[in-house]
DRENPA-3360 file (N, C-alpha, C; in nm, 2 decimals, always signed):
BEGIN
1 = MSNELTVS = +11.66/+11.65/+6.80/+11.70/+11.52/+6.69/+11.59/+11.42/+6.70 ~ +11.56/+11.32/+6.83/+11.38/+11.28/+6.88/+11.30/+11.28/+6.82 ~ +11.29/+11.42/+6.82/+11.12/+11.47/+6.78/+11.13/+11.46/+6.64 ~ +11.22/+11.51/+6.55/+11.24/+11.51/+6.44/+11.27/+11.43/+6.32 ~ +11.34/+11.33/+6.37/+11.40/+11.24/+6.32/+11.36/+11.08/+6.38 ~ +11.33/+11.04/+6.50/+11.35/+10.93/+6.52/+11.22/+10.89/+6.61 ~ +11.17/+10.76/+6.62/+11.11/+10.70/+6.71/+11.19/+10.67/+6.83 ~ +11.12/+10.77/+6.94/+11.16/+10.77/+7.07/+11.07/+10.77/+7.19;
9 = ENSGAAAA = +11.17/+10.82/+7.29/+11.09/+10.88/+7.43/+10.97/+11.00/+7.35 ~ +11.01/+11.10/+7.24/+10.94/+11.19/+7.27/+10.91/+11.24/+7.16 ~ +10.86/+11.10/+7.04/+10.86/+11.12/+6.90/+10.77/+11.01/+6.82 ~ +10.69/+11.03/+6.78/+10.64/+10.95/+6.64/+10.58/+10.79/+6.65 ~ +10.56/+10.74/+6.72/+10.50/+10.60/+6.74/+10.34/+10.65/+6.68 ~ +10.31/+10.53/+6.62/+10.17/+10.50/+6.58/+10.06/+10.52/+6.71 ~ +9.95/+10.61/+6.70/+9.89/+10.60/+6.82/+9.84/+10.48/+6.85 ~ +9.82/+10.48/+6.99/+9.71/+10.31/+7.03/+9.61/+10.37/+7.12;
17 = TGPATDGL = +9.59/+10.50/+7.14/+9.42/+10.52/+7.19/+9.32/+10.54/+7.14 ~ +9.33/+10.50/+6.97/+9.19/+10.52/+6.90/+9.21/+10.46/+6.79 ~ +9.08/+10.44/+6.72/+9.10/+10.41/+6.56/+9.24/+10.41/+6.50 ~ +9.25/+10.29/+6.45/+9.38/+10.34/+6.38/+9.38/+10.46/+6.27 ~ +9.24/+10.45/+6.19/+9.23/+10.54/+6.10/+9.22/+10.70/+6.14 ~ +9.28/+10.68/+6.23/+9.26/+10.85/+6.30/+9.41/+10.84/+6.32 ~ +9.53/+10.77/+6.25/+9.66/+10.84/+6.23/+9.72/+10.82/+6.33 ~ +9.79/+10.95/+6.39/+9.91/+10.98/+6.51/+9.85/+11.07/+6.61;
25 = AGDGGRAG = +9.81/+11.04/+6.69/+9.72/+11.08/+6.80/+9.81/+11.21/+6.86 ~ +9.76/+11.31/+6.92/+9.86/+11.38/+7.04/+9.96/+11.46/+6.98 ~ +9.99/+11.56/+7.04/+10.14/+11.63/+7.00/+10.13/+11.66/+6.87 ~ +10.08/+11.66/+6.77/+10.10/+11.66/+6.66/+10.14/+11.53/+6.58 ~ +10.06/+11.40/+6.67/+10.18/+11.34/+6.59/+10.31/+11.29/+6.65 ~ +10.34/+11.33/+6.78/+10.51/+11.33/+6.83/+10.51/+11.27/+6.94 ~ +10.38/+11.17/+7.01/+10.33/+11.12/+7.13/+10.40/+10.99/+7.11 ~ +10.49/+10.95/+7.14/+10.60/+10.85/+7.14/+10.58/+10.74/+7.21;
33 = FASLSVNP = +10.62/+10.60/+7.16/+10.58/+10.45/+7.28/+10.59/+10.49/+7.39 ~ +10.67/+10.55/+7.44/+10.67/+10.60/+7.61/+10.58/+10.66/+7.69 ~ +10.51/+10.76/+7.57/+10.41/+10.88/+7.61/+10.32/+10.76/+7.61 ~ +10.23/+10.67/+7.57/+10.14/+10.59/+7.53/+10.11/+10.49/+7.65 ~ +9.98/+10.51/+7.66/+9.98/+10.36/+7.76/+9.94/+10.26/+7.72 ~ +9.93/+10.15/+7.84/+9.94/+10.04/+7.79/+9.79/+10.03/+7.80 ~ +9.71/+9.97/+7.72/+9.57/+9.97/+7.73/+9.50/+9.81/+7.66 ~ +9.52/+9.76/+7.79/+9.43/+9.57/+7.79/+9.33/+9.55/+7.70;
41 = TRKAEIER = +9.24/+9.62/+7.71/+9.11/+9.65/+7.64/+9.13/+9.68/+7.48 ~ +9.20/+9.78/+7.48/+9.20/+9.81/+7.33/+9.27/+9.67/+7.27 ~ +9.38/+9.64/+7.33/+9.46/+9.53/+7.26/+9.37/+9.38/+7.23 ~ +9.30/+9.38/+7.35/+9.19/+9.26/+7.32/+9.11/+9.28/+7.20 ~ +9.10/+9.36/+7.17/+8.97/+9.44/+7.09/+9.02/+9.41/+6.91 ~ +9.20/+9.47/+6.92/+9.23/+9.49/+6.78/+9.29/+9.30/+6.74 ~ +9.30/+9.24/+6.84/+9.34/+9.11/+6.85/+9.20/+9.03/+6.80 ~ +9.10/+9.03/+6.87/+8.96/+8.97/+6.85/+8.93/+8.97/+6.70;
49 = IMNEDFDL = +8.94/+9.14/+6.63/+8.95/+9.17/+6.50/+9.05/+9.12/+6.41 ~ +9.15/+9.11/+6.45/+9.32/+9.00/+6.36/+9.26/+8.85/+6.36 ~ +9.16/+8.83/+6.47/+9.15/+8.68/+6.43/+9.02/+8.65/+6.35 ~ +8.90/+8.75/+6.35/+8.79/+8.72/+6.29/+8.79/+8.77/+6.16 ~ +8.91/+8.84/+6.14/+8.88/+8.93/+5.97/+9.05/+9.00/+5.97 ~ +9.14/+8.92/+5.92/+9.22/+8.94/+5.92/+9.25/+9.07/+5.79 ~ +9.18/+9.06/+5.71/+9.17/+9.11/+5.57/+9.17/+9.28/+5.65 ~ +9.09/+9.31/+5.74/+9.02/+9.39/+5.81/+9.12/+9.47/+5.88;
57 = YERSGLNK = +9.12/+9.40/+5.98/+9.28/+9.37/+6.02/+9.42/+9.50/+5.94 ~ +9.46/+9.44/+5.85/+9.56/+9.52/+5.77/+9.52/+9.60/+5.71 ~ +9.38/+9.62/+5.64/+9.32/+9.69/+5.59/+9.31/+9.87/+5.63 ~ +9.28/+9.82/+5.76/+9.23/+9.95/+5.83/+9.34/+10.05/+5.96 ~ +9.47/+9.97/+5.89/+9.55/+10.00/+5.99/+9.57/+9.94/+6.12 ~ +9.50/+9.84/+6.19/+9.49/+9.83/+6.30/+9.60/+9.78/+6.34 ~ +9.69/+9.69/+6.25/+9.84/+9.64/+6.24/+9.92/+9.71/+6.32 ~ +9.95/+9.85/+6.29/+9.99/+9.90/+6.33/+9.99/+10.00/+6.47;
65 = EYLALLEA = +9.84/+10.00/+6.47/+9.78/+10.01/+6.62/+9.84/+9.90/+6.72 ~ +9.82/+9.80/+6.66/+9.85/+9.70/+6.74/+10.03/+9.71/+6.78 ~ +10.13/+9.72/+6.70/+10.27/+9.71/+6.71/+10.26/+9.82/+6.78 ~ +10.21/+9.95/+6.80/+10.24/+10.05/+6.92/+10.17/+10.04/+7.06 ~ +10.07/+9.93/+7.09/+10.04/+9.89/+7.17/+10.17/+9.81/+7.23 ~ +10.17/+9.70/+7.15/+10.32/+9.62/+7.22/+10.42/+9.70/+7.25 ~ +10.46/+9.78/+7.16/+10.57/+9.87/+7.17/+10.54/+9.94/+7.31 ~ +10.41/+9.98/+7.36/+10.42/+10.05/+7.50/+10.42/+9.97/+7.60;
73 = EQFELDPD = +10.36/+9.84/+7.57/+10.39/+9.76/+7.70/+10.58/+9.70/+7.71 ~ +10.64/+9.70/+7.65/+10.75/+9.64/+7.61/+10.83/+9.78/+7.64 ~ +10.82/+9.90/+7.64/+10.89/+10.02/+7.68/+10.86/+9.97/+7.84 ~ +10.72/+10.01/+7.85/+10.68/+9.98/+8.00/+10.78/+9.93/+8.12 ~ +10.78/+9.77/+8.02/+10.88/+9.68/+8.10/+11.04/+9.71/+8.12 ~ +11.09/+9.75/+7.99/+11.20/+9.75/+7.96/+11.21/+9.90/+7.86 ~ +11.22/+9.99/+7.95/+11.25/+10.10/+7.84/+11.39/+10.12/+7.76 ~ +11.48/+10.04/+7.79/+11.60/+10.04/+7.76/+11.62/+9.92/+7.62;
81 = SMPATRPL = +11.54/+9.83/+7.60/+11.51/+9.76/+7.52/+11.48/+9.77/+7.42 ~ +11.37/+9.92/+7.41/+11.36/+9.96/+7.29/+11.47/+10.03/+7.20 ~ +11.48/+10.09/+7.04/+11.56/+10.13/+7.01/+11.56/+10.28/+7.02 ~ +11.69/+10.33/+7.03/+11.66/+10.48/+7.05/+11.65/+10.54/+6.90 ~ +11.69/+10.45/+6.81/+11.73/+10.57/+6.65/+11.64/+10.52/+6.54 ~ +11.52/+10.43/+6.58/+11.42/+10.39/+6.48/+11.38/+10.53/+6.42 ~ +11.37/+10.49/+6.31/+11.36/+10.64/+6.17/+11.24/+10.64/+6.21 ~ +11.18/+10.74/+6.20/+11.02/+10.80/+6.19/+11.00/+10.81/+6.03;
89 = PADVSRNA = +10.87/+10.77/+5.99/+10.80/+10.78/+5.88/+10.83/+10.94/+5.81 ~ +10.86/+10.94/+5.69/+10.86/+11.09/+5.63/+10.82/+11.12/+5.63 ~ +10.68/+11.08/+5.65/+10.51/+11.19/+5.66/+10.53/+11.26/+5.79 ~ +10.59/+11.16/+5.91/+10.55/+11.25/+6.07/+10.67/+11.29/+6.06 ~ +10.78/+11.29/+6.01/+10.90/+11.37/+5.99/+10.89/+11.54/+5.97 ~ +10.82/+11.50/+5.82/+10.78/+11.65/+5.77/+10.70/+11.70/+5.86 ~ +10.60/+11.65/+5.90/+10.48/+11.73/+5.96/+10.55/+11.78/+6.13 ~ +10.65/+11.74/+6.18/+10.69/+11.77/+6.27/+10.81/+11.89/+6.25;
97 = LCSSEAGR = +10.84/+11.89/+6.15/+10.96/+11.99/+6.09/+10.87/+12.11/+6.05 ~ +10.73/+12.08/+5.99/+10.64/+12.18/+5.96/+10.53/+12.25/+6.05 ~ +10.58/+12.22/+6.20/+10.51/+12.28/+6.29/+10.59/+12.42/+6.32 ~ +10.69/+12.46/+6.25/+10.76/+12.59/+6.27/+10.82/+12.67/+6.10 ~ +10.84/+12.77/+6.14/+10.86/+12.86/+6.04/+11.02/+12.82/+5.96 ~ +11.11/+12.78/+6.06/+11.26/+12.70/+6.05/+11.24/+12.57/+5.96 ~ +11.15/+12.48/+6.02/+11.12/+12.32/+5.95/+11.07/+12.37/+5.85 ~ +10.96/+12.46/+5.81/+10.94/+12.46/+5.70/+11.04/+12.50/+5.55;
105 = RLVKDWEQ = +11.07/+12.62/+5.62/+11.22/+12.59/+5.53/+11.29/+12.54/+5.50 ~ +11.35/+12.42/+5.58/+11.41/+12.32/+5.58/+11.32/+12.22/+5.49 ~ +11.22/+12.17/+5.48/+11.15/+12.08/+5.46/+11.16/+12.11/+5.27 ~ +11.10/+12.27/+5.23/+11.13/+12.33/+5.12/+11.27/+12.32/+5.04 ~ +11.35/+12.32/+5.11/+11.53/+12.36/+5.06/+11.53/+12.17/+5.03 ~ +11.51/+12.06/+5.09/+11.54/+11.94/+5.05/+11.43/+11.91/+4.94 ~ +11.31/+11.94/+4.93/+11.23/+11.94/+4.84/+11.26/+11.93/+4.70 ~ +11.38/+12.11/+4.66/+11.40/+12.16/+4.58/+11.54/+12.13/+4.54;
113 = AGGFKVHL = +11.62/+12.03/+4.61/+11.72/+11.96/+4.59/+11.71/+11.84/+4.59 ~ +11.67/+11.79/+4.53/+11.66/+11.66/+4.51/+11.55/+11.56/+4.58 ~ +11.47/+11.64/+4.66/+11.30/+11.55/+4.74/+11.36/+11.52/+4.88 ~ +11.24/+11.57/+4.96/+11.25/+11.57/+5.09/+11.26/+11.38/+5.13 ~ +11.20/+11.31/+5.14/+11.24/+11.15/+5.17/+11.41/+11.10/+5.18 ~ +11.48/+11.21/+5.05/+11.61/+11.14/+4.99/+11.71/+11.15/+5.07 ~ +11.67/+11.37/+5.13/+11.74/+11.34/+5.22/+11.72/+11.36/+5.39 ~ +11.59/+11.32/+5.39/+11.58/+11.24/+5.53/+11.64/+11.14/+5.55;
121 = AHVQNDVG = +11.64/+11.09/+5.47/+11.71/+10.90/+5.51/+11.81/+10.95/+5.50 ~ +11.87/+11.00/+5.44/+12.03/+11.02/+5.45/+12.07/+11.08/+5.54 ~ +11.99/+11.19/+5.61/+12.01/+11.22/+5.74/+12.02/+11.10/+5.87 ~ +11.91/+11.07/+5.89/+11.84/+10.97/+5.96/+11.93/+10.89/+6.01 ~ +12.00/+10.84/+5.86/+12.10/+10.69/+5.85/+12.22/+10.73/+5.93 ~ +12.28/+10.90/+5.91/+12.42/+10.95/+5.90/+12.40/+10.90/+6.06 ~ +12.27/+10.99/+6.16/+12.19/+11.06/+6.27/+12.27/+10.90/+6.38 ~ +12.15/+10.80/+6.32/+12.17/+10.69/+6.32/+12.30/+10.65/+6.38;
129 = EIVRSLGS = +12.40/+10.60/+6.28/+12.51/+10.55/+6.30/+12.66/+10.64/+6.43 ~ +12.58/+10.78/+6.42/+12.63/+10.85/+6.54/+12.62/+10.83/+6.62 ~ +12.46/+10.82/+6.66/+12.41/+10.78/+6.83/+12.42/+10.62/+6.81 ~ +12.43/+10.55/+6.77/+12.40/+10.34/+6.77/+12.57/+10.37/+6.82 ~ +12.70/+10.45/+6.82/+12.79/+10.43/+6.87/+12.81/+10.46/+7.01 ~ +12.75/+10.51/+7.05/+12.78/+10.64/+7.16/+12.79/+10.50/+7.31 ~ +12.72/+10.39/+7.29/+12.68/+10.32/+7.40/+12.55/+10.23/+7.40 ~ +12.54/+10.22/+7.53/+12.38/+10.21/+7.57/+12.28/+10.26/+7.53;
137 = VREQRVFM = +12.16/+10.21/+7.53/+12.00/+10.29/+7.45/+12.00/+10.39/+7.54 ~ +12.04/+10.39/+7.68/+11.97/+10.49/+7.76/+12.11/+10.61/+7.76 ~ +12.19/+10.56/+7.69/+12.31/+10.67/+7.69/+12.26/+10.72/+7.55 ~ +12.26/+10.69/+7.45/+12.19/+10.74/+7.36/+12.04/+10.81/+7.34 ~ +12.00/+10.75/+7.43/+11.87/+10.87/+7.43/+11.89/+11.02/+7.54 ~ +12.00/+10.97/+7.64/+12.05/+11.08/+7.71/+12.10/+11.22/+7.62 ~ +12.19/+11.15/+7.53/+12.26/+11.22/+7.41/+12.20/+11.31/+7.36 ~ +12.05/+11.23/+7.27/+11.98/+11.30/+7.20/+11.89/+11.42/+7.23;
145 = AKFDRDIP = +11.84/+11.34/+7.41/+11.77/+11.45/+7.49/+11.86/+11.58/+7.53 ~ +11.95/+11.60/+7.57/+12.07/+11.70/+7.56/+12.04/+11.79/+7.42 ~ +12.06/+11.72/+7.33/+12.06/+11.84/+7.17/+11.95/+11.86/+7.16 ~ +11.84/+11.81/+7.18/+11.70/+11.87/+7.19/+11.70/+11.98/+7.28 ~ +11.76/+11.97/+7.39/+11.73/+12.04/+7.48/+11.81/+12.20/+7.50 ~ +11.95/+12.14/+7.43/+12.05/+12.28/+7.47/+12.03/+12.35/+7.34 ~ +11.97/+12.28/+7.21/+12.02/+12.35/+7.09/+11.88/+12.42/+7.05 ~ +11.89/+12.56/+7.00/+11.78/+12.59/+6.95/+11.71/+12.53/+6.83;
153 = EPARYAVY = +11.60/+12.52/+6.82/+11.53/+12.48/+6.68/+11.63/+12.49/+6.55 ~ +11.65/+12.65/+6.52/+11.69/+12.68/+6.39/+11.84/+12.59/+6.38 ~ +11.90/+12.60/+6.47/+12.01/+12.56/+6.46/+12.02/+12.39/+6.45 ~ +11.96/+12.30/+6.55/+11.96/+12.19/+6.50/+11.86/+12.17/+6.35 ~ +11.83/+12.23/+6.27/+11.77/+12.26/+6.17/+11.93/+12.24/+6.06 ~ +12.03/+12.35/+6.08/+12.10/+12.40/+6.04/+12.23/+12.29/+6.04 ~ +12.18/+12.18/+6.17/+12.29/+12.07/+6.14/+12.24/+11.94/+6.06 ~ +12.12/+11.91/+6.07/+12.03/+11.85/+5.96/+12.10/+11.86/+5.86;
161 = DEIAAGRG = +12.07/+12.02/+5.79/+12.08/+12.06/+5.67/+12.28/+12.02/+5.63 ~ +12.31/+12.06/+5.72/+12.47/+12.02/+5.67/+12.48/+11.88/+5.67 ~ +12.44/+11.80/+5.75/+12.46/+11.65/+5.70/+12.40/+11.62/+5.57 ~ +12.31/+11.66/+5.53/+12.24/+11.64/+5.40/+12.33/+11.69/+5.34 ~ +12.35/+11.79/+5.33/+12.50/+11.83/+5.23/+12.57/+11.78/+5.17 ~ +12.65/+11.70/+5.27/+12.76/+11.60/+5.25/+12.90/+11.65/+5.29 ~ +12.95/+11.55/+5.23/+13.13/+11.63/+5.22/+13.15/+11.73/+5.13 ~ +13.14/+11.73/+5.02/+13.16/+11.84/+4.90/+13.25/+11.74/+4.83;
169 = LYVAPASS = +13.32/+11.86/+4.76/+13.42/+11.72/+4.66/+13.56/+11.76/+4.66 ~ +13.62/+11.90/+4.71/+13.74/+11.90/+4.78/+13.79/+12.04/+4.86 ~ +13.86/+11.98/+4.95/+13.94/+12.09/+5.04/+14.08/+12.11/+5.02 ~ +14.17/+12.22/+5.04/+14.31/+12.20/+5.05/+14.36/+12.15/+5.18 ~ +14.47/+12.01/+5.17/+14.45/+11.98/+5.34/+14.52/+12.11/+5.42 ~ +14.48/+12.04/+5.55/+14.53/+12.14/+5.67/+14.63/+12.15/+5.67 ~ +14.69/+12.28/+5.74/+14.79/+12.29/+5.75/+14.86/+12.26/+5.87 ~ +15.01/+12.27/+5.91/+15.07/+12.17/+6.02/+15.02/+12.27/+6.16;
177 = AEIKLFAS = +14.98/+12.38/+6.13/+14.93/+12.45/+6.25/+14.76/+12.42/+6.28 ~ +14.71/+12.37/+6.19/+14.58/+12.37/+6.17/+14.57/+12.20/+6.23 ~ +14.65/+12.12/+6.18/+14.67/+11.96/+6.24/+14.70/+11.95/+6.38 ~ +14.82/+12.02/+6.41/+14.85/+12.03/+6.60/+14.77/+12.10/+6.67 ~ +14.66/+12.19/+6.58/+14.55/+12.25/+6.68/+14.46/+12.09/+6.73 ~ +14.43/+12.08/+6.62/+14.29/+11.96/+6.62/+14.36/+11.80/+6.67 ~ +14.53/+11.76/+6.71/+14.56/+11.67/+6.74/+14.60/+11.74/+6.92 ~ +14.52/+11.83/+6.92/+14.55/+11.88/+7.10/+14.48/+11.83/+7.20;
185 = TPAGRTLM = +14.34/+11.77/+7.12/+14.24/+11.77/+7.16/+14.26/+11.61/+7.19 ~ +14.13/+11.54/+7.30/+14.17/+11.38/+7.27/+14.08/+11.32/+7.22 ~ +13.98/+11.39/+7.13/+13.92/+11.25/+7.03/+14.01/+11.34/+6.89 ~ +14.09/+11.44/+6.89/+14.16/+11.47/+6.81/+14.30/+11.36/+6.75 ~ +14.36/+11.36/+6.89/+14.44/+11.25/+6.89/+14.40/+11.16/+6.85 ~ +14.28/+11.06/+6.92/+14.25/+10.95/+6.88/+14.19/+10.94/+6.74 ~ +14.13/+11.02/+6.64/+14.12/+11.06/+6.49/+14.26/+11.04/+6.44 ~ +14.35/+11.13/+6.44/+14.48/+11.14/+6.38/+14.54/+11.01/+6.37;
193 = EEWGSVAA = +14.55/+10.91/+6.48/+14.58/+10.79/+6.49/+14.51/+10.67/+6.37 ~ +14.39/+10.70/+6.39/+14.30/+10.62/+6.29/+14.32/+10.67/+6.14 ~ +14.34/+10.83/+6.11/+14.34/+10.85/+5.98/+14.49/+10.85/+5.91 ~ +14.61/+10.84/+5.99/+14.72/+10.84/+5.93/+14.73/+10.93/+5.80 ~ +14.76/+10.91/+5.71/+14.84/+10.99/+5.60/+14.70/+11.04/+5.49 ~ +14.63/+11.03/+5.56/+14.48/+11.12/+5.50/+14.47/+11.22/+5.58 ~ +14.49/+11.24/+5.75/+14.44/+11.31/+5.83/+14.48/+11.46/+5.79 ~ +14.56/+11.47/+5.69/+14.54/+11.65/+5.67/+14.41/+11.67/+5.59;
201 = ERVAMLRS = +14.38/+11.58/+5.49/+14.23/+11.62/+5.43/+14.15/+11.63/+5.53 ~ +14.14/+11.52/+5.61/+14.01/+11.52/+5.69/+13.98/+11.61/+5.81 ~ +14.06/+11.62/+5.86/+14.13/+11.80/+5.89/+14.04/+11.88/+5.87 ~ +14.08/+11.91/+5.75/+14.08/+12.05/+5.62/+13.88/+12.01/+5.63 ~ +13.86/+11.90/+5.59/+13.71/+11.88/+5.55/+13.63/+11.93/+5.67 ~ +13.66/+11.83/+5.79/+13.59/+11.91/+5.92/+13.59/+12.05/+5.96 ~ +13.73/+12.14/+5.89/+13.72/+12.27/+5.97/+13.60/+12.36/+5.82 ~ +13.62/+12.25/+5.74/+13.53/+12.33/+5.60/+13.36/+12.35/+5.67;
209 = RAARLTAN = +13.35/+12.20/+5.72/+13.19/+12.18/+5.72/+13.16/+12.26/+5.87 ~ +13.27/+12.27/+5.96/+13.22/+12.38/+6.08/+13.22/+12.54/+6.01 ~ +13.29/+12.56/+5.96/+13.27/+12.68/+5.94/+13.14/+12.70/+5.81 ~ +13.12/+12.62/+5.76/+12.96/+12.65/+5.68/+12.85/+12.64/+5.78 ~ +12.87/+12.57/+5.87/+12.74/+12.53/+5.93/+12.74/+12.67/+6.01 ~ +12.87/+12.72/+6.08/+12.86/+12.82/+6.18/+12.76/+12.93/+6.07 ~ +12.86/+12.91/+5.96/+12.79/+13.05/+5.86/+12.59/+13.05/+5.87 ~ +12.58/+12.90/+5.87/+12.40/+12.91/+5.87/+12.35/+12.92/+5.98;
217 = MSEDEADD = +12.37/+12.99/+6.12/+12.32/+12.99/+6.19/+12.32/+13.17/+6.24 ~ +12.27/+13.23/+6.33/+12.30/+13.34/+6.39/+12.38/+13.28/+6.47 ~ +12.44/+13.43/+6.52/+12.54/+13.43/+6.62/+12.50/+13.36/+6.78 ~ +12.38/+13.37/+6.80/+12.31/+13.32/+6.93/+12.34/+13.16/+6.90 ~ +12.23/+13.11/+6.80/+12.22/+12.99/+6.74/+12.37/+12.91/+6.78 ~ +12.50/+12.99/+6.72/+12.65/+12.94/+6.69/+12.68/+12.94/+6.83 ~ +12.66/+13.05/+6.90/+12.73/+12.99/+7.05/+12.64/+12.89/+7.12 ~ +12.52/+12.87/+7.11/+12.48/+12.76/+7.18/+12.46/+12.62/+7.15;
225 = FWTWFDNL = +12.52/+12.63/+7.01/+12.52/+12.46/+7.00/+12.72/+12.43/+7.00 ~ +12.79/+12.54/+6.93/+12.94/+12.53/+7.00/+12.94/+12.48/+7.16 ~ +12.89/+12.61/+7.23/+12.89/+12.55/+7.37/+12.84/+12.41/+7.39 ~ +12.72/+12.36/+7.36/+12.73/+12.20/+7.36/+12.82/+12.11/+7.33 ~ +12.89/+12.15/+7.18/+12.96/+12.04/+7.12/+13.10/+12.08/+7.23 ~ +13.14/+12.15/+7.27/+13.24/+12.19/+7.36/+13.22/+12.12/+7.51 ~ +13.10/+12.05/+7.51/+13.08/+12.02/+7.65/+13.07/+11.85/+7.62 ~ +13.09/+11.81/+7.50/+13.10/+11.65/+7.48/+13.19/+11.60/+7.54;
233 = EPGPVAAI = +13.18/+11.44/+7.59/+13.28/+11.37/+7.62/+13.33/+11.32/+7.49 ~ +13.50/+11.30/+7.50/+13.56/+11.27/+7.36/+13.47/+11.15/+7.29 ~ +13.43/+11.09/+7.31/+13.39/+10.95/+7.26/+13.28/+11.03/+7.19 ~ +13.19/+11.09/+7.19/+13.09/+11.13/+7.12/+13.18/+11.24/+7.00 ~ +13.24/+11.33/+7.00/+13.33/+11.45/+6.95/+13.38/+11.32/+6.82 ~ +13.46/+11.21/+6.88/+13.52/+11.14/+6.80/+13.39/+11.08/+6.69 ~ +13.34/+11.04/+6.77/+13.19/+10.97/+6.66/+13.16/+11.04/+6.53 ~ +13.11/+11.19/+6.62/+13.07/+11.35/+6.53/+13.19/+11.33/+6.37;
241 = FRKLAG = +13.28/+11.38/+6.41/+13.41/+11.40/+6.34/+13.42/+11.29/+6.25 ~ +13.43/+11.18/+6.29/+13.44/+11.05/+6.20/+13.37/+11.04/+6.08 ~ +13.20/+11.08/+6.13/+13.12/+11.04/+6.05/+13.10/+11.19/+5.93 ~ +13.11/+11.30/+6.02/+13.15/+11.40/+5.93/+13.31/+11.41/+5.81 ~ +13.41/+11.37/+5.84/+13.52/+11.37/+5.77/+13.50/+11.29/+5.65 ~ +13.39/+11.17/+5.68/+13.40/+11.06/+5.54/+13.48/+10.96/+5.57;
% end
């Protein structure tokens, strides 16, 4: 999640180790500000150029490199002060996804279904809303790191694709038995109280989306995903359900 969608400890800040025209540095552009070295010499050099020729500073992209250096300094001082869910630029996210066959398929599918950038922005927005609801920046980073570590890459991309697909138009309301099963969990009980008269429709939507997601994974990938999900605390489960149910 942090690798493909957000600028965080593991992904996607502008490089601060060389000329800005070199673009992104290291690990295919995935060396985030936590892995950048604080570099006072380079910072001073950029500040000199900024003061002497501001047009060159902006035209050459040194402004982005300078920002990355400032982020590296801030991260070293206080990691929890840096946002955990700042979206990766679309080109950086595309490069990260295209490092694997599964990612290339996802990029191609999104391009053919309305545009990669449109779907990416939708997924980044929804993921950001879920993650930011989970507590402190440290808790958010732990959640994203476990997602990346515990779920195979193709399964992660299936999750992104399901988020991009959206709720769909209509599903038949859940049965009494299905509602009772949903309400038997701590997260389910919380959401049943929130949803009131629309609970049957939202439970049905969740069941439909869970079935669609599982169908888009291999058996082993689905096992890994649902094992991860079943071990989440009620708070994250409710946040995910709340977003996916609409």
